[in-house]
C-alpha positions as a printed NumPy array, in Angstrom:
array([[ -8.56 ,   7.598,  27.552],
       [ -8.325,   3.976,  26.769],
       [ -6.772,   3.194,  23.181],
       [ -7.037,  -0.099,  21.728],
       [ -4.29 ,  -0.684,  19.321],
       [ -4.77 ,  -3.416,  16.895],
       [ -2.337,  -6.326,  16.843],
       [ -0.666,  -7.293,  13.974],
       [ -3.15 ,  -9.671,  12.227],
       [ -6.429,  -8.   ,  14.076],
       [ -9.057,  -6.529,  12.256],
       [-10.856,  -3.881,  14.821],
       [-14.277,  -2.771,  14.212],
       [-14.172,   0.649,  12.62 ],
       [-13.978,   3.758,  15.29 ],
       [-16.788,   6.417,  14.854],
       [-15.744,   9.215,  12.314],
       [-13.257,   6.675,  10.63 ],
       [-12.501,   7.66 ,   6.971],
       [-13.962,   5.038,   4.435],
       [-10.55 ,   4.648,   2.817],
       [ -9.   ,   3.332,   6.356],
       [-11.761,   0.817,   7.182],
       [-11.674,  -0.781,   3.567],
       [ -7.654,  -1.013,   3.682],
       [ -7.652,  -2.587,   7.184],
       [-10.061,  -4.921,   6.189],
       [ -7.624,  -6.052,   2.945],
       [-10.556,  -4.492,   0.477],
       [ -8.526,  -1.906,  -1.122],
       [ -6.428,  -2.131,  -4.362],
       [ -3.283,  -0.236,  -3.896],
       [ -2.744,   1.633,  -7.171],
       [  0.895,   3.304,  -7.445],
       [  0.014,   5.691, -10.729],
       [  3.799,   6.756, -10.727],
       [  7.187,   6.979,  -8.88 ],
       [  7.916,  10.87 ,  -9.731],
       [  8.275,  12.588,  -6.35 ],
       [ 10.51 ,  16.005,  -6.039],
       [ 10.031,  16.563,  -2.643],
       [ 12.756,  14.086,  -1.142],
       [ 11.214,  13.614,   2.335],
       [ 13.827,  12.057,   4.277],
       [ 11.556,   9.366,   5.922],
       [ 10.209,   8.038,   2.672],
       [ 10.283,   4.557,   2.766],
       [  9.882,   3.808,  -1.069],
       [ 11.92 ,   1.377,  -2.72 ],
       [ 14.724,   1.754,  -5.088],
       [ 12.723,  -0.06 ,  -7.831],
       [  9.733,   2.43 ,  -7.806],
       [ 11.416,   5.809,  -6.662],
       [ 10.87 ,   8.143,  -9.865],
       [  9.616,   4.866, -11.826],
       [  7.306,   6.206, -14.688],
       [  5.626,   2.557, -14.446],
       [  2.065,   1.625, -12.783],
       [  1.814,  -1.154, -10.002],
       [ -1.501,  -2.621,  -9.123],
       [ -0.675,  -4.079,  -5.957],
       [  2.354,  -5.935,  -6.758],
       [  1.473,  -6.346, -10.011],
       [  3.509,  -4.157, -12.608],
       [  0.949,  -2.698, -15.175],
       [  1.093,  -1.359, -18.763],
       [ -2.397,  -1.05 , -19.466],
       [ -5.83 ,  -0.111, -17.604],
       [ -6.846,  -3.585, -18.515],
       [ -4.374,  -5.098, -16.348],
       [ -5.127,  -2.659, -13.431],
       [ -8.797,  -3.636, -13.702],
       [ -7.953,  -7.465, -13.921],
       [ -5.953,  -7.013, -10.453],
       [ -8.782,  -5.266,  -8.835],
       [-11.065,  -8.235,  -9.953],
       [ -8.476, -10.822,  -8.778],
       [ -8.984,  -9.522,  -5.162],
       [-12.372,  -8.55 ,  -5.475],
       [-11.31 ,  -4.977,  -4.77 ],
       [-14.465,  -2.656,  -3.128],
       [-12.158,   0.583,  -3.409],
       [ -8.699,   1.747,  -4.618],
       [ -6.034,   3.669,  -2.684],
       [ -4.177,   5.621,  -5.506],
       [ -0.351,   6.494,  -4.08 ],
       [  3.254,   7.094,  -5.318],
       [  5.553,   8.735,  -5.639],
       [  3.276,  11.706,  -6.094],
       [ -0.012,  11.506,  -8.053],
       [ -0.798,  14.871,  -8.91 ],
       [  2.985,  15.026, -10.407],
       [  0.974,  12.881, -13.053],
       [ -2.699,  14.473, -12.93 ],
       [ -3.983,  13.629, -15.901],
       [ -3.157,   9.485, -15.521],
       [ -4.524,  10.374, -12.017],
       [ -7.679,  11.548, -13.026],
       [ -8.098,   8.735, -15.999],
       [ -7.54 ,   5.945, -12.93 ],
       [-10.649,   7.212, -11.226],
       [-12.574,   7.347, -14.515],
       [-11.36 ,   3.624, -15.629],
       [-12.044,   2.288, -11.975],
       [-15.7  ,   3.773, -11.592],
       [-16.332,   2.742, -15.201],
       [-15.343,  -0.905, -14.516],
       [-16.799,  -1.209, -10.949],
       [-19.502,   1.429, -10.513],
       [-19.955,   4.829,  -8.247],
       [-19.911,   2.73 ,  -5.065],
       [-16.033,   1.66 ,  -5.756],
       [-14.541,   3.773,  -2.865],
       [-11.59 ,   5.646,  -4.272],
       [ -8.937,   8.153,  -2.114],
       [ -5.819,   9.525,  -3.435],
       [ -2.604,  10.924,  -1.485],
       [ -1.135,  14.044,  -2.723],
       [  1.702,  16.569,  -1.164],
       [  0.464,  19.113,  -3.781],
       [ -1.565,  22.296,  -3.053],
       [ -2.841,  21.834,  -6.95 ],
       [ -5.063,  24.061,  -8.85 ],
       [ -9.043,  24.083,  -8.565],
       [ -8.899,  22.989, -12.25 ],
       [ -7.872,  19.664, -10.847],
       [-10.037,  19.509,  -8.243],
       [-13.019,  19.945, -10.332],
       [-11.77 ,  17.044, -12.942],
       [-11.244,  15.024,  -9.751],
       [-14.598,  15.55 ,  -8.342],
       [-16.187,  14.941, -11.864],
       [-14.356,  11.678, -12.602],
       [-15.987,  10.71 ,  -9.089],
       [-12.984,  10.674,  -6.616],
       [-14.39 ,   9.949,  -2.922],
       [-11.741,  11.184,  -0.674],
       [ -8.432,  13.387,  -0.985],
       [ -5.682,  12.903,   1.58 ],
       [ -2.945,  15.707,   1.864],
       [  0.623,  15.096,   3.061],
       [  1.345,  18.955,   4.434],
       [  5.254,  19.137,   3.388],
       [  5.627,  21.902,   5.787],
       [  3.865,  20.812,   8.717],
       [  1.385,  23.737,   8.307],
       [ -1.907,  24.051,   6.678],
       [ -0.823,  27.486,   4.965],
       [ -0.401,  26.222,   1.538],
       [ -3.096,  24.376,   1.439],
       [ -6.392,  26.   ,   2.854],
       [ -7.381,  26.88 ,  -0.655],
       [ -7.512,  23.287,  -2.149],
       [ -8.873,  21.74 ,   0.965],
       [-12.18 ,  24.41 ,   0.721],
       [-12.485,  23.44 ,  -2.904],
       [-12.205,  19.95 ,  -2.597],
       [-14.966,  19.838,   0.329],
       [-17.065,  22.322,  -1.44 ],
       [-16.858,  19.897,  -4.465],
       [-18.117,  17.115,  -2.53 ],
       [-14.977,  15.212,  -1.938],
       [-14.17 ,  14.273,   1.712],
       [-10.848,  15.655,   2.988],
       [ -8.307,  14.399,   5.468],
       [ -4.834,  15.064,   6.46 ],
       [ -2.022,  12.149,   6.45 ],
       [  1.274,  12.416,   8.143],
       [  4.274,  10.145,   9.793],
       [  4.262,  10.706,  13.684],
       [  7.729,  12.501,  13.734],
       [  9.089,  12.199,  17.319],
       [ 11.078,  15.308,  16.858],
       [  8.075,  17.143,  15.553],
       [  5.908,  17.164,  18.829],
       [  5.304,  21.053,  19.003],
       [  4.395,  21.482,  15.234],
       [  1.971,  18.519,  15.474],
       [ -0.035,  19.548,  18.561],
       [ -0.137,  23.153,  16.947],
       [ -1.493,  21.456,  13.981],
       [ -4.24 ,  20.18 ,  15.501],
       [ -5.566,  23.376,  16.392],
       [ -4.87 ,  24.587,  12.869],
       [ -6.766,  21.743,  11.398],
       [-10.061,  22.516,  13.712],
       [-10.453,  25.926,  11.434],
       [-10.489,  23.742,   8.153],
       [-13.434,  21.605,   6.679],
       [-11.632,  18.243,   7.048],
       [-12.777,  14.957,   7.988],
       [ -9.907,  13.013,   9.455],
       [ -6.382,  13.228,  10.146],
       [ -4.447,  10.179,  10.105],
       [ -0.863,   9.645,  11.884],
       [  1.045,   6.872,  10.978],
       [  3.822,   5.619,  13.33 ],
       [  7.182,   6.575,  11.83 ],
       [  9.123,   3.938,  10.195],
       [ 12.808,   3.134,   9.675],
       [ 13.365,   1.099,   6.54 ],
       [ 16.297,   0.225,   4.061],
       [ 15.366,   3.35 ,   2.199],
       [ 15.502,   5.783,   4.972],
       [ 17.597,   4.394,   7.642],
       [ 20.528,   6.584,   6.895],
       [ 18.491,   9.49 ,   7.232],
       [ 16.702,   8.201,  10.081],
       [ 20.199,   7.688,  11.749],
       [ 21.428,  11.438,  11.104],
       [ 18.007,  12.802,  12.761],
       [ 19.101,  10.351,  15.877],
       [ 15.934,   7.746,  15.519],
       [ 16.32 ,   3.992,  16.771],
       [ 14.173,   1.261,  16.345],
       [ 11.63 ,   1.046,  19.253],
       [ 12.089,  -2.867,  19.432],
       [ 13.448,  -5.651,  17.105],
       [  9.637,  -6.695,  16.52 ],
       [  8.991,  -3.726,  13.996],
       [ 10.365,  -1.164,  12.048],
       [  8.832,   1.645,  14.19 ],
       [ 10.706,   4.489,  15.445],
       [ 11.284,   4.872,  19.098],
       [  8.974,   7.381,  20.4  ],
       [  6.506,   8.077,  17.477],
       [  4.084,   5.735,  19.257],
       [  3.747,   7.577,  22.461],
       [  3.853,  10.973,  20.708],
       [  0.507,   9.562,  18.33 ],
       [ -1.185,   8.347,  21.726],
       [ -0.761,  11.909,  23.275],
       [ -1.923,  13.673,  20.119],
       [ -4.955,  11.086,  19.728],
       [ -5.883,  11.792,  23.382],
       [ -5.535,  15.737,  22.388],
       [ -7.864,  15.709,  19.646],
       [-10.995,  14.194,  21.55 ],
       [-12.837,  17.662,  21.385],
       [-11.785,  18.303,  17.784],
       [-14.164,  18.603,  14.488],
       [-12.288,  15.529,  12.814],
       [-11.355,  11.896,  13.666],
       [ -7.712,  11.298,  14.38 ],
       [ -6.317,   7.733,  13.718],
       [ -3.085,   6.567,  14.652],
       [ -1.684,   3.526,  12.72 ],
       [  0.918,   1.27 ,  14.109],
       [  3.772,   0.238,  11.829],
       [  3.312,  -3.452,  12.43 ],
       [ -0.19 ,  -3.235,  11.835],
       [ -0.183,  -0.914,   8.575],
       [  2.825,  -3.494,   6.998],
       [  1.885,  -6.768,   8.459],
       [ -1.941,  -6.479,   9.518],
       [ -3.386,  -4.732,   6.424],
       [ -0.902,  -6.236,   4.286],
       [ -1.781,  -9.692,   5.266],
       [ -5.466,  -8.952,   5.077],
       [ -4.91 ,  -7.885,   1.213],
       [ -3.011, -10.875,   0.626],
       [ -5.666, -13.143,   2.483],
       [ -8.375, -11.475,   0.169],
       [ -6.832, -12.186,  -2.937],
       [ -5.733, -15.5  ,  -2.215],
       [ -9.595, -16.872,  -1.308],
       [-10.532, -15.078,  -4.37 ],
       [ -7.872, -16.721,  -6.692],
       [ -7.402, -20.037,  -4.983],
       [ -7.097, -22.923,  -7.359],
       [ -9.231, -26.   ,  -6.583],
       [ -6.027, -27.955,  -5.2  ],
       [ -4.666, -25.501,  -3.204],
       [ -5.153, -24.013,   0.413],
       [ -4.214, -20.899,   2.544],
       [ -1.828, -21.388,   5.097],
       [ -2.065, -19.575,   8.792],
       [  0.366, -17.243,   7.191],
       [ -1.906, -16.257,   4.193],
       [  0.124, -17.919,   1.721],
       [ -0.806, -20.412,  -0.942],
       [  0.112, -24.169,  -0.167],
       [  0.191, -26.853,  -3.046],
       [  2.06 , -30.319,  -3.589],
       [  4.348, -30.718,  -7.285],
       [  6.191, -33.204,  -8.976],
       [  8.814, -31.773, -11.225],
       [  7.941, -33.077, -14.858],
       [  9.397, -32.581, -18.204],
       [  7.15 , -30.827, -20.738],
       [  7.377, -33.871, -22.922],
       [  5.949, -36.237, -20.397],
       [  3.621, -34.005, -19.06 ],
       [  0.347, -34.893, -20.698],
       [  0.971, -38.628, -20.135],
       [  1.613, -37.91 , -16.411],
       [ -1.284, -36.22 , -15.498],
       [ -3.556, -38.649, -17.283],
       [ -1.852, -41.54 , -15.445],
       [ -2.255, -39.809, -12.185],
       [ -5.538, -38.668, -12.693],
       [ -6.419, -42.572, -13.556],
       [ -4.243, -43.945, -10.811],
       [ -5.625, -41.543,  -7.911],
       [ -9.41 , -41.581,  -9.508],
       [ -9.6  , -37.786,  -8.68 ],
       [-10.753, -34.969, -11.42 ],
       [ -8.37 , -33.582, -13.832],
       [ -9.507, -30.244, -12.122],
       [ -7.007, -31.421,  -8.99 ],
       [ -4.036, -31.782, -11.237],
       [ -2.749, -28.868, -13.321],
       [  0.504, -28.81 , -15.231],
       [  2.591, -25.541, -15.117],
       [  4.714, -25.011, -17.911],
       [  6.592, -22.207, -16.265],
       [  8.171, -24.21 , -13.719],
       [  7.6  , -27.567, -15.234],
       [  6.014, -29.57 , -12.679],
       [  2.676, -30.91 , -11.922],
       [  0.478, -29.359,  -9.198],
       [ -1.836, -31.232,  -6.941],
       [ -3.218, -31.208,  -3.337],
       [ -0.635, -31.364,  -0.563],
       [ -2.787, -34.371,   0.676],
       [ -2.08 , -35.96 ,  -2.804],
       [  1.514, -35.248,  -2.668],
       [  2.149, -36.432,   1.105],
       [  0.588, -39.913,  -0.063],
       [  2.593, -40.118,  -3.14 ],
       [  5.621, -38.91 ,  -1.169],
       [  5.405, -42.338,   0.088],
       [  5.251, -44.776,  -2.944],
       [  7.032, -42.82 ,  -5.577],
       [ 10.791, -42.618,  -5.833],
       [ 10.916, -39.205,  -7.866],
       [ 11.06 , -35.562,  -6.363],
       [  7.812, -35.047,  -4.683],
       [  7.354, -31.213,  -3.08 ],
       [  5.156, -28.852,  -1.09 ],
       [  5.211, -25.572,  -2.316],
       [  4.196, -22.364,  -0.93 ],
       [  3.708, -19.083,  -2.874],
       [  2.436, -15.44 ,  -1.777],
       [ -1.434, -15.146,  -3.229],
       [  0.238, -11.942,  -5.692],
       [ -0.15 , -12.039,  -9.521],
       [  3.542, -13.191,  -9.575],
       [  3.272, -15.792,  -6.964],
       [  6.497, -15.313,  -5.779],
       [  7.865, -18.467,  -4.233],
       [  8.365, -18.473,  -0.237],
       [  9.644, -21.97 ,   0.216],
       [  9.941, -25.814,  -1.596],
       [ 10.024, -28.608,   1.159],
       [ 10.86 , -31.84 ,  -0.262],
       [  8.256, -34.502,   0.851],
       [ 10.508, -37.709,   0.345],
       [ 13.815, -38.82 ,   0.419],
       [ 14.607, -37.4  ,  -2.896],
       [ 17.139, -34.665,  -3.25 ]])
């Protein structure tokens, strides 16, 4: 079997049987809704950052949110066609998770595709509430690597009309149990199994060292041996009644993230801004004191003969923003600092770099 693995920034056509949540995610169309940092399981491979671990806060993509209005606003900002609900473990706060589905479906309609990750074999009561709210897809992370605790809730969710799948890291030292799992899952009404290449991150490096895992290369956070095992498992699943997808660490972190950044950037780009090849936002700027801002903007508009929409004063950073091309022209004729600014296309617009375009320092 020939397996085409995606390059970092490549978006491949969907595989036959691939979960809708995965299709939208790799195209950058899914809002990532972190509903809670609560999680009691302590998985040693957990890559969650310290600022989110056990946090009660919600995050919509990179934006910290305290209201549903803020969550909806972020979804609009990236023109999301779906949402992935994650954590922590969302079902440690089931009320908020159900409310998330209700709010998103109300704002965007029934076609807005929502999937939810959990490790909890929860009761039928919550299956009914999630189904009634409109949850489309449910993904279980099997804590003990077997289906034993999850068989009832998987069947209940399937009967309630929710597509069910399994999502696990592909751990190189769990080869026997993962191959055994392929047969176990064939007896259950699941539509897919997603295997993610095991990652070694700042959050889990010490635990990964204890287990003897090394990085596969200096180009990604992937653990050595995970890719090879994932490909063997994919080949062994050919005759199974579900679809098995293997997602590499570099593609999951760089490809999917960049696709989401690109989509949000395109949707929120101001008239004077441009997207870079790295899917960051570029614009020119001149630092300006607030007391001079109005007069300086008007003088630039008249001198350059450009519409006021191409100039904007940002009070927080205290600079006049403009197209890079305009900034480059000005850098040759004025003595005050002229900058090229690069930011991430996120709500906070995290600054990546500032380049001085003239000799002023």
